[in-house]
MDTraj code that builds the backbone (N, CA, C; nanometers):
import mdtraj as md
import numpy as np

residues = "UNK UNK UNK UNK UNK UNK UNK UNK UNK UNK UNK UNK UNK UNK UNK UNK UNK UNK UNK UNK UNK UNK UNK UNK UNK UNK UNK UNK UNK UNK UNK UNK UNK UNK UNK UNK UNK UNK UNK UNK UNK UNK UNK UNK UNK UNK UNK UNK UNK UNK UNK UNK UNK UNK UNK UNK UNK UNK UNK UNK UNK UNK UNK UNK UNK UNK UNK UNK UNK UNK UNK UNK UNK UNK UNK UNK UNK UNK UNK UNK UNK UNK UNK UNK UNK UNK UNK UNK UNK UNK UNK UNK UNK UNK UNK UNK UNK UNK UNK UNK UNK UNK UNK UNK UNK UNK UNK UNK UNK UNK UNK UNK UNK UNK UNK UNK UNK UNK UNK UNK UNK UNK UNK UNK UNK UNK UNK UNK UNK UNK UNK UNK UNK UNK UNK UNK UNK UNK UNK UNK UNK UNK UNK UNK UNK UNK UNK UNK UNK".split()
xyz = np.array([
    [0.0842, -0.1183, 0.0000],
    [0.0000, 0.0000, 0.0000],
    [0.0892, 0.1252, 0.0000],
    [0.0590, 0.2173, -0.0913],
    [0.1356, 0.3418, -0.1015],
    [0.0431, 0.4599, -0.0775],
    [0.1001, 0.5717, -0.0378],
    [0.0210, 0.6918, -0.0122],
    [-0.0603, 0.7298, -0.1362],
    [0.0026, 0.7221, -0.2542],
    [-0.0680, 0.7619, -0.3768],
    [-0.1906, 0.6751, -0.4052],
    [-0.1926, 0.5536, -0.3530],
    [-0.3076, 0.4645, -0.3733],
    [-0.4239, 0.5008, -0.2813],
    [-0.3946, 0.5738, -0.1755],
    [-0.4954, 0.6043, -0.0751],
    [-0.5487, 0.7454, -0.0894],
    [-0.4608, 0.8385, -0.1241],
    [-0.4989, 0.9791, -0.1262],
    [-0.5869, 1.0106, -0.2466],
    [-0.7027, 1.0668, -0.2176],
    [-0.7979, 1.1114, -0.3187],
    [-0.7760, 1.2624, -0.3339],
    [-0.7358, 1.3056, -0.4526],
    [-0.7047, 1.4472, -0.4742],
    [-0.8233, 1.5387, -0.4420],
    [-0.9448, 1.4831, -0.4473],
    [-1.0646, 1.5634, -0.4174],
    [-1.0714, 1.6037, -0.2704],
    [-0.9991, 1.5321, -0.1836],
    [-1.0029, 1.5675, -0.0408],
    [-0.8655, 1.6118, 0.0097],
    [-0.7921, 1.6750, -0.0802],
    [-0.6652, 1.7378, -0.0449],
    [-0.6825, 1.8872, -0.0703],
    [-0.6559, 1.9657, 0.0315],
    [-0.6750, 2.1102, 0.0217],
    [-0.5438, 2.1797, 0.0572],
    [-0.4859, 2.2510, -0.0392],
    [-0.3534, 2.3100, -0.0158],
    [-0.3577, 2.4584, 0.0180],
    [-0.4747, 2.5175, 0.0180],
    [-0.4809, 2.6619, 0.0392],
    [-0.5692, 2.6979, 0.1578],
    [-0.5636, 2.6169, 0.2616],
    [-0.6511, 2.6403, 0.3766],
    [-0.6116, 2.7680, 0.4508],
    [-0.7123, 2.8331, 0.5073],
    [-0.6874, 2.9569, 0.5821],
    [-0.7516, 2.9501, 0.7203],
    [-0.7547, 2.8305, 0.7778],
    [-0.8144, 2.8127, 0.9111],
    [-0.7339, 2.8888, 1.0156],
    [-0.8038, 2.9405, 1.1136],
    [-0.7375, 3.0133, 1.2233],
    [-0.7296, 2.9276, 1.3496],
    [-0.8136, 2.8218, 1.3552],
    [-0.8186, 2.7354, 1.4731],
    [-0.8203, 2.5887, 1.4316],
    [-0.7896, 2.5047, 1.5269],
    [-0.7949, 2.3597, 1.5065],
    [-0.9365, 2.3185, 1.4646],
    [-1.0373, 2.3731, 1.5344],
    [-1.1760, 2.3379, 1.5067],
    [-1.2157, 2.3751, 1.3639],
    [-1.1743, 2.4926, 1.3224],
    [-1.2040, 2.5386, 1.1862],
    [-1.1393, 2.4442, 1.0844],
    [-1.0146, 2.4067, 1.1081],
    [-0.9425, 2.3174, 1.0170],
    [-1.0101, 2.1809, 1.0093],
    [-1.0473, 2.1252, 1.1249],
    [-1.1124, 1.9936, 1.1264],
    [-1.2471, 1.9980, 1.0549],
    [-1.3242, 2.1039, 1.0777],
    [-1.4540, 2.1162, 1.0104],
    [-1.4372, 2.1308, 0.8590],
    [-1.3381, 2.2079, 0.8183],
    [-1.3109, 2.2274, 0.6759],
    [-1.2824, 2.0922, 0.6094],
    [-1.1922, 2.0146, 0.6695],
    [-1.1567, 1.8848, 0.6118],
    [-1.2724, 1.7848, 0.6210],
    [-1.3464, 1.7882, 0.7307],
    [-1.4612, 1.6967, 0.7452],
    [-1.5670, 1.7281, 0.6392],
    [-1.5853, 1.8552, 0.6076],
    [-1.6805, 1.8916, 0.5021],
    [-1.6359, 1.8391, 0.3662],
    [-1.5045, 1.8360, 0.3427],
    [-1.4515, 1.7767, 0.2190],
    [-1.4831, 1.6265, 0.2154],
    [-1.4643, 1.5605, 0.3309],
    [-1.4942, 1.4171, 0.3403],
    [-1.6424, 1.3915, 0.3141],
    [-1.7287, 1.4753, 0.3705],
    [-1.8731, 1.4608, 0.3519],
    [-1.9108, 1.4815, 0.2051],
    [-1.8608, 1.5872, 0.1454],
    [-1.8937, 1.6209, 0.0061],
    [-1.8516, 1.5108, -0.0907],
    [-1.7511, 1.4334, -0.0523],
    [-1.7012, 1.3273, -0.1403],
    [-1.7431, 1.1871, -0.0968],
    [-1.8402, 1.1796, -0.0062],
    [-1.8995, 1.0510, 0.0305],
    [-1.8231, 0.9650, 0.1299],
    [-1.7181, 1.0189, 0.1915],
    [-1.6391, 0.9399, 0.2867],
    [-1.7058, 0.9283, 0.4231],
    [-1.7780, 1.0326, 0.4629],
    [-1.8490, 1.0284, 0.5910],
    [-1.9951, 1.0671, 0.5685],
    [-2.0806, 1.0295, 0.6646],
    [-2.2240, 1.0563, 0.6503],
    [-2.2701, 1.1770, 0.7298],
    [-2.1863, 1.2246, 0.8215],
    [-2.2257, 1.3392, 0.9048],
    [-2.1013, 1.4068, 0.9614],
    [-2.0970, 1.5394, 0.9542],
    [-1.9800, 1.6126, 1.0029],
    [-1.9751, 1.6181, 1.1551],
    [-2.0853, 1.6569, 1.2203],
    [-2.0797, 1.6787, 1.3657],
    [-2.0476, 1.5509, 1.4434],
    [-2.1088, 1.4393, 1.4082],
    [-2.0795, 1.3128, 1.4770],
    [-1.9362, 1.2681, 1.4539],
    [-1.8895, 1.2854, 1.3310],
    [-1.7520, 1.2483, 1.2965],
    [-1.6532, 1.3336, 1.3767],
    [-1.6775, 1.4642, 1.3825],
    [-1.5887, 1.5560, 1.4570],
    [-1.5885, 1.5196, 1.6064],
    [-1.7052, 1.4842, 1.6589],
    [-1.7118, 1.4418, 1.8005],
    [-1.6198, 1.3234, 1.8255],
    [-1.6219, 1.2269, 1.7329],
    [-1.5370, 1.1080, 1.7472],
    [-1.3885, 1.1456, 1.7380],
    [-1.3558, 1.2428, 1.6538],
    [-1.2167, 1.2891, 1.6419],
    [-1.1731, 1.3539, 1.7746],
    [-1.2615, 1.4392, 1.8306],
    [-1.2265, 1.5049, 1.9570],
    [-1.2184, 1.4058, 2.0729],
    [-1.2967, 1.2996, 2.0682],
    [-1.2887, 1.1965, 2.1738],
    [-1.1484, 1.1356, 2.1706],
    [-1.0946, 1.1117, 2.0521],
    [-0.9593, 1.0578, 2.0382],
    [-0.8551, 1.1624, 2.0795],
    [-0.8774, 1.2884, 2.0438],
    [-0.7845, 1.3960, 2.0805],
    [-0.7697, 1.4043, 2.2325],
    [-0.8778, 1.3752, 2.3046],
    [-0.8754, 1.3832, 2.4511],
    [-0.7816, 1.2784, 2.5115],
    [-0.7561, 1.1694, 2.4366],
    [-0.6679, 1.0622, 2.4859],
    [-0.5201, 1.0962, 2.4706],
    [-0.4882, 1.1895, 2.3834],
    [-0.3480, 1.2242, 2.3610],
    [-0.3343, 1.3108, 2.2388],
    [-0.2323, 1.3957, 2.2411],
    [-0.2159, 1.4913, 2.1316],
    [-0.1845, 1.4240, 1.9987],
    [-0.2348, 1.4852, 1.8935],
    [-0.2106, 1.4331, 1.7590],
    [-0.1145, 1.5216, 1.6803],
    [-0.0677, 1.6297, 1.7434],
    [0.0367, 1.7106, 1.6811],
    [0.1677, 1.6365, 1.7010],
    [0.2260, 1.5863, 1.5913],
    [0.3439, 1.5002, 1.6043],
    [0.4748, 1.5788, 1.5934],
    [0.4637, 1.7115, 1.5834],
    [0.5829, 1.7942, 1.5701],
    [0.6076, 1.8314, 1.4259],
    [0.7045, 1.9231, 1.4040],
    [0.7379, 1.9667, 1.2682],
    [0.6177, 2.0258, 1.1942],
    [0.5254, 2.0872, 1.2670],
    [0.4067, 2.1533, 1.2092],
    [0.3046, 2.0561, 1.1495],
    [0.3097, 1.9295, 1.1911],
    [0.2197, 1.8281, 1.1362],
    [0.1295, 1.7712, 1.2459],
    [0.0015, 1.7495, 1.2107],
    [-0.0916, 1.6815, 1.3014],
    [-0.1591, 1.5684, 1.2248],
    [-0.1846, 1.4601, 1.2966],
    [-0.2543, 1.3460, 1.2347],
    [-0.3788, 1.3119, 1.3175],
    [-0.4782, 1.4013, 1.3168],
    [-0.6003, 1.3703, 1.3911],
    [-0.6684, 1.2465, 1.3323],
    [-0.7210, 1.1652, 1.4193],
    [-0.7869, 1.0423, 1.3744],
    [-0.8773, 0.9921, 1.4857],
    [-0.9617, 0.9029, 1.4517],
    [-1.0501, 0.8400, 1.5489],
    [-1.1385, 0.7458, 1.4717],
    [-1.1783, 0.6408, 1.5341],
    [-1.2685, 0.5482, 1.4650],
    [-1.4095, 0.6020, 1.4821],
    [-1.4861, 0.6001, 1.3732],
    [-1.6182, 0.6614, 1.3776],
    [-1.7223, 0.5808, 1.3008],
    [-1.8409, 0.5729, 1.3584],
    [-1.9528, 0.5054, 1.2919],
    [-2.0036, 0.5877, 1.1733],
    [-1.9614, 0.7135, 1.1646],
    [-2.0076, 0.8012, 1.0557],
    [-1.9223, 0.7892, 0.9297],
    [-1.8266, 0.6968, 0.9309],
    [-1.7409, 0.6779, 0.8141],
    [-1.8044, 0.5762, 0.7194],
    [-1.8229, 0.6175, 0.5938],
    [-1.8772, 0.5285, 0.4899],
    [-1.7665, 0.4472, 0.4239],
    [-1.6532, 0.5126, 0.4019],
    [-1.5388, 0.4436, 0.3420],
    [-1.4109, 0.5088, 0.3940],
    [-1.3066, 0.4273, 0.4037],
    [-1.1784, 0.4741, 0.4565],
    [-1.1215, 0.5815, 0.3648],
    [-1.0729, 0.6885, 0.4265],
    [-1.0125, 0.7948, 0.3469],
    [-0.9191, 0.8791, 0.4307],
    [-0.8438, 0.9628, 0.3631],
    [-0.7498, 1.0522, 0.4290],
    [-0.7673, 1.1905, 0.3684],
    [-0.8126, 1.2848, 0.4500],
    [-0.8229, 1.4233, 0.4038],
    [-0.6953, 1.4938, 0.4474],
    [-0.6346, 1.5669, 0.3553],
    [-0.5102, 1.6362, 0.3872],
    [-0.5285, 1.7852, 0.3631],
    [-0.4891, 1.8629, 0.4622],
    [-0.4983, 2.0078, 0.4496],
    [-0.3640, 2.0721, 0.4760],
    [-0.3289, 2.1678, 0.3926],
    [-0.2085, 2.2484, 0.4147],
    [-0.2584, 2.3894, 0.4427],
    [-0.2358, 2.4347, 0.5642],
    [-0.2837, 2.5660, 0.6055],
    [-0.1761, 2.6708, 0.5771],
    [-0.2195, 2.7890, 0.5349],
    [-0.1251, 2.8964, 0.5018],
    [-0.0499, 2.9451, 0.6257],
    [-0.1202, 2.9534, 0.7394],
    [-0.0598, 3.0033, 0.8633],
    [-0.0537, 2.8900, 0.9657],
    [0.0389, 2.8998, 1.0570],
    [0.0474, 2.8039, 1.1673],
    [-0.0738, 2.8259, 1.2585],
    [-0.1409, 2.7174, 1.2966],
    [-0.2539, 2.7300, 1.3891],
    [-0.2214, 2.6604, 1.5208],
    [-0.2734, 2.7120, 1.6324],
    [-0.2469, 2.6497, 1.7622],
    [-0.2976, 2.5052, 1.7653],
    [-0.2152, 2.4160, 1.8192],
    [-0.2509, 2.2733, 1.8264],
    [-0.1629, 2.2118, 1.9337],
    [-0.2139, 2.1208, 2.0119],
    [-0.1320, 2.0521, 2.1114],
    [-0.0371, 1.9599, 2.0345],
    [0.0946, 1.9825, 2.0520],
    [0.1892, 1.9001, 1.9764],
    [0.3089, 1.8619, 2.0620],
    [0.3801, 1.7603, 2.0159],
    [0.4943, 1.7069, 2.0898],
    [0.6075, 1.8078, 2.1049],
    [0.6210, 1.8997, 2.0063],
    [0.7308, 1.9960, 2.0154],
    [0.6839, 2.1366, 2.0553],
    [0.5556, 2.1489, 2.0923],
    [0.5037, 2.2771, 2.1381],
    [0.4752, 2.3774, 2.0269],
    [0.4994, 2.3386, 1.9013],
    [0.4720, 2.4277, 1.7886],
    [0.3284, 2.4076, 1.7415],
    [0.2821, 2.5033, 1.6615],
    [0.1498, 2.4893, 1.6013],
    [0.1563, 2.3952, 1.4821],
    [0.0513, 2.3985, 1.4004],
    [0.0385, 2.3044, 1.2895],
    [0.0051, 2.3779, 1.1605],
    [0.0628, 2.3274, 1.0505],
    [0.0287, 2.3771, 0.9165],
    [-0.0237, 2.2635, 0.8287],
    [0.0258, 2.1424, 0.8535],
    [-0.0155, 2.0266, 0.7742],
    [-0.1023, 1.9345, 0.8580],
    [-0.2233, 1.9061, 0.8077],
    [-0.3176, 1.8225, 0.8825],
    [-0.3535, 1.7015, 0.7972],
    [-0.3339, 1.5843, 0.8536],
    [-0.3671, 1.4602, 0.7841],
    [-0.4757, 1.3934, 0.8674],
    [-0.5988, 1.4053, 0.8204],
    [-0.7163, 1.3583, 0.8943],
    [-0.7619, 1.2238, 0.8401],
    [-0.7530, 1.1215, 0.9244],
    [-0.7939, 0.9873, 0.8843],
    [-0.9425, 0.9662, 0.9099],
    [-1.0115, 0.9082, 0.8145],
    [-1.1513, 0.8686, 0.8325],
    [-1.1551, 0.7163, 0.8255],
    [-1.1768, 0.6528, 0.9413],
    [-1.1853, 0.5059, 0.9455],
    [-1.3055, 0.4637, 1.0289],
    [-1.3656, 0.3536, 0.9895],
    [-1.4824, 0.3032, 1.0615],
    [-1.4440, 0.2485, 1.1985],
    [-1.5461, 0.2232, 1.2805],
    [-1.5167, 0.1743, 1.4159],
    [-1.5374, 0.0236, 1.4302],
    [-1.5312, -0.0490, 1.3178],
    [-1.5412, -0.1953, 1.3237],
    [-1.3992, -0.2542, 1.3172],
    [-1.3893, -0.3865, 1.3119],
    [-1.2570, -0.4512, 1.3086],
    [-1.1767, -0.4133, 1.1855],
    [-1.2450, -0.4073, 1.0716],
    [-1.1764, -0.3703, 0.9474],
    [-1.1215, -0.2279, 0.9613],
    [-1.2013, -0.1395, 1.0204],
    [-1.1583, -0.0018, 1.0429],
    [-1.0350, 0.0039, 1.1306],
    [-1.0321, -0.0805, 1.2333],
    [-0.9172, -0.0833, 1.3249],
    [-0.7903, -0.1241, 1.2499],
    [-0.8016, -0.2241, 1.1635],
    [-0.6862, -0.2688, 1.0850],
    [-0.6383, -0.1602, 0.9892],
    [-0.7340, -0.0987, 0.9176],
    [-0.7005, 0.0074, 0.8223],
    [-0.6341, 0.1246, 0.8954],
    [-0.6867, 0.1548, 1.0116],
    [-0.6385, 0.2640, 1.0950],
    [-0.4893, 0.2451, 1.1244],
    [-0.4533, 0.1267, 1.1693],
    [-0.3136, 0.0975, 1.2023],
    [-0.2246, 0.1013, 1.0787],
    [-0.2748, 0.0480, 0.9672],
    [-0.1973, 0.0487, 0.8425],
    [-0.1709, 0.1922, 0.7977],
    [-0.2746, 0.2759, 0.8011],
    [-0.2601, 0.4148, 0.7580],
    [-0.1642, 0.4911, 0.8484],
    [-0.1827, 0.4747, 0.9802],
    [-0.0940, 0.5439, 1.0743],
    [0.0509, 0.5065, 1.0492],
    [0.0764, 0.3785, 1.0311],
    [0.2137, 0.3334, 1.0133],
    [0.2693, 0.3817, 0.8794],
    [0.1895, 0.3780, 0.7736],
    [0.2335, 0.4238, 0.6419],
    [0.2719, 0.5726, 0.6467],
    [0.1834, 0.6550, 0.7029],
    [0.2111, 0.7981, 0.7073],
    [0.3222, 0.8320, 0.8071],
    [0.3267, 0.7615, 0.9194],
    [0.4310, 0.7879, 1.0198],
    [0.5692, 0.7637, 0.9604],
    [0.5832, 0.6566, 0.8811],
    [0.7126, 0.6280, 0.8169],
    [0.7543, 0.7446, 0.7275],
    [0.6618, 0.7924, 0.6465],
    [0.6916, 0.9018, 0.5530],
    [0.7199, 1.0320, 0.6290],
    [0.6433, 1.0570, 0.7354],
    [0.6555, 1.1830, 0.8084],
    [0.7773, 1.1875, 0.8999],
    [0.8493, 1.0775, 0.9076],
    [0.9738, 1.0755, 0.9833],
    [1.0871, 1.1413, 0.9042],
    [1.0595, 1.1747, 0.7786],
    [1.1592, 1.2328, 0.6895],
    [1.1355, 1.3835, 0.6769],
    [1.2326, 1.4634, 0.7198],
    [1.2185, 1.6094, 0.7162],
    [1.1955, 1.6634, 0.5753],
    [1.2552, 1.5995, 0.4749],
    [1.2367, 1.6453, 0.3365],
    [1.0919, 1.6285, 0.2930],
    [1.0313, 1.5184, 0.3315],
    [0.8911, 1.4935, 0.2978],
    [0.8051, 1.6041, 0.3592],
    [0.8312, 1.6357, 0.4844],
    [0.7527, 1.7385, 0.5534],
    [0.7717, 1.8742, 0.4874],
    [0.8948, 1.9068, 0.4526],
    [0.9214, 2.0352, 0.3882],
    [0.8440, 2.0469, 0.2567],
    [0.8503, 1.9423, 0.1747],
    [0.7777, 1.9418, 0.0464],
    [0.6274, 1.9502, 0.0693],
    [0.5804, 1.8762, 0.1674],
    [0.4380, 1.8738, 0.1989],
    [0.3880, 2.0135, 0.2358],
    [0.4595, 2.0798, 0.3242],
    [0.4160, 2.2112, 0.3709],
    [0.4261, 2.3187, 0.2632],
    [0.5040, 2.2930, 0.1594],
    [0.5168, 2.3894, 0.0499],
    [0.4259, 2.3558, -0.0683],
    [0.3492, 2.2491, -0.0566],
    [0.2631, 2.2053, -0.1662],
    [0.1623, 2.3138, -0.2042],
    [0.1520, 2.3382, -0.3333],
    [0.0576, 2.4379, -0.3851],
    [-0.0652, 2.3717, -0.4484],
    [-0.0500, 2.2465, -0.4912],
    [-0.1591, 2.1733, -0.5562],
    [-0.1746, 2.0367, -0.4887],
    [-0.2939, 1.9788, -0.4949],
    [-0.3115, 1.8439, -0.4388],
    [-0.2080, 1.7442, -0.4926],
    [-0.1737, 1.7568, -0.6208],
    [-0.0751, 1.6660, -0.6809],
    [0.0611, 1.6788, -0.6120],
    [0.0946, 1.8019, -0.5689],
    [0.2222, 1.8237, -0.4993],
    [0.2250, 1.7490, -0.3664],
    [0.1091, 1.7388, -0.3026],
    [0.0989, 1.6680, -0.1749],
    [0.1310, 1.5207, -0.1958],
    [0.0704, 1.4610, -0.2971],
    [0.0945, 1.3186, -0.3267],
    [0.2415, 1.2981, -0.3635],
    [0.2962, 1.3900, -0.4414],
    [0.4358, 1.3810, -0.4820],
    [0.5309, 1.3875, -0.3619],
    [0.4965, 1.4701, -0.2631],
    [0.5806, 1.4835, -0.1430],
    [0.5942, 1.3491, -0.0728],
    [0.4901, 1.2669, -0.0791],
    [0.4908, 1.1373, -0.0108],
    [0.5506, 1.0266, -0.0972],
    [0.5778, 1.0557, -0.2244],
    [0.6234, 0.9501, -0.3182],
    [0.7603, 0.8962, -0.2806],
])
top = md.Topology()
chain = top.add_chain()
for i, resn in enumerate(residues, 1):
    res = top.add_residue(resn, chain, resSeq=i)
    for name in ("N", "CA", "C"):
        top.add_atom(name, md.element.get_by_symbol(name[0]), res)
traj = md.Trajectory(xyz[None], top)
């Protein structure tokens, strides 16, 4: 499984202007809804915040990987947002976030497996500073996929 096989360009947004974590999550969740990945924004966001309460998803280097298993997920997907400005977010290095990788996975056994596969796939790529630099400079959805190649 490769990032390019999972990322749907329709749910990659490179010109986000969110000022808060909540605004960013709602923006990406609306993209997921519009493209059939989730059935409801508010329930999905609640499930994301329930997971956020267990531990921070800001992994450092201006990147966050919010995720949570949700009954509102129709199909597994990854919404990616590149925000123009750094937004406040609880993170391992105390910095804010510009790159948001929001996982949409179901709360059944299959969802749990997909969840772990996605986390591990993206974590491997995000361990590379060059990947992060390219990602944060992406101007088009295609640039985002290329950064992970």
